[in-house]
N, C-alpha and C positions, 0 to 999 in steps of 0.2 A: 578163494578168490573167484569172482565171476568171470566166465569166459563165454563170449557170445559168438555164435556162428552167424554171419550175415551172408546171405546168398542173393546173387543177381539172378532172379528167378527165370526170366525168359532166356537169358544167356545160357544158364545151366540146362534148360529144356532142350535148346538147340545143340548143345555140346554132347549130350548123353543120348545115344541111340534109343535106349529103352523109353526114355521120356519123350523124345521126338516122335517116336512111333505112335504114342498116345494122342499126338496132335491130329492124327487122321480121324480119331473118334470125336474129340472135342477139345477145346481149350481147357475146360474144367477138368477133363480126364488127365491132360498133361500136367496141369497144376497139382492135381492130387498125386500123380506119380512122383513128381519132383519133390513135393512136400514130404511124402513118405520116405524117399531116399535121404532127404536131409535129416529127418527125425532118426532114422536108423544110423546114419553117420554120427550124429550127435551122441546117441546112446552108446554106440560102440567105441567112441573116442575115450570115454572115461573121464574127460575133463570139461567138455562143453556143457554149460549150464543153461544157456539161453539160445533161442533160435529166432532169427528175423529173416524172412524171405520177402524180398522187394520185387514186386511186379510192376513194370512200366506198361502203359498202354492206354486203352480207351477209358476215359473218365467214367463211363457208365458202369464199370465194374467196381468202382470205389466203395459203394455202399451196399454191395451184395453181401450175402451171408458168407462168412469166412469158412475155410475148410477146418479150422480148429476152434474149439470152444473159446468164446470171448474175442477171437480174432487177434490175439496177441502176437502170434507168430507171423502173420501175413500183413504186409503193408502194400498199399497200392498208391502209385504216384500219379499225378496228373499226366495227361498225354504229353510225351516228349520230355519229361523231367525225371526219368528213371535214374540216370547216372547221378544227378544231384541228390535225389532221395537216398540212394545207396550211400553216397559219400556222407551225407548228413547223418544217416543211421550209424555209420561206422564212427564218425566223430563223436556222437553222443555215447555210444557204447564204449569207446576207448577211454572216455572220461570216467567210466564206472568200472573198468576192468580190462581184461585182455580181449582181443578180437581176432577171429579168423574170418577172412573174406574168401568166398568161393565165386570166382568170376574169371573169364578169359579176356575180358575187356581191359586193355592196357591202360586206358585213361582212368578207369575205376581202380584198378590195381595200384597204379602209381600214386594216386591221391590217397588211397587207403593206407598205403605203406608210409606216406608222409605223416599220418596221424598215429602211426605205431602198430597198425594191423599187420597180421601175417597173411599174405595172399596165398591161396592154393588154386590149382586148376579146377574148373567145374567138374571135370571127369573124375576127380578124386572122390566126389560124393557117391559115385557108383562103385568105388573100390578099385579104380584103375587110374594109372597115371598116363598122361598123354605122351605119345612118342615125340621127343624133341631132338633137336640136333645136339650132338655131343659137345660138351664144353671143351674149351681149348686146354692148354697146359694148366697144371694145378694153380688155382687162385685166379683163373681167368674165365670169363663167360663171354663167348662170341668175341674174343679179342680184347675185352675190357677187364683190366685187373680189379680184384676185389677192393683195393684201396680207392680206385677211381669210382667204382660203383657206390661206395660209402660216401665219397665226396659229392657225387651227383645227388644222392638222396638228401644229404645235409643242405646243399645249395637249394634244392627244391623246397625243403621245409622252410628255409629262410625266405624264399620267394613268396610262399604262402603265408608267411608271418607266424609260423608255429615255433 
């Protein structure tokens, strides 16, 4: 079965110190760094078969040469439409198989989850997990019971018409 890793490109660059450091050199260097991290993550996973990195930003980068042959892995959204492009990419990939989404943006993560994607923190692309507050008693996350979390996801899916 096909499993696609969809990455919120600039979100990941800003979340991972090694990639963010490359921003001092150039935007292209940062995109290359995050792209290589994503490829390594996908290879090491043993199950990810496709990679899509979505970069939001200036329209002038849309038609530039891609970092990978054929430009299949990189997608550029029009300025200000990055979240929508990521969600659209997740929706399409979910129709074709499983999806893992790497982003720290809650709006993007919640919408991706509604389509059936499994969100991970962007830092996981670099092999580390972000320090988070400890969960509450077993079955609860920040005081919300697992059953209630499932109900919230179900209601959100209904709201989106899924």
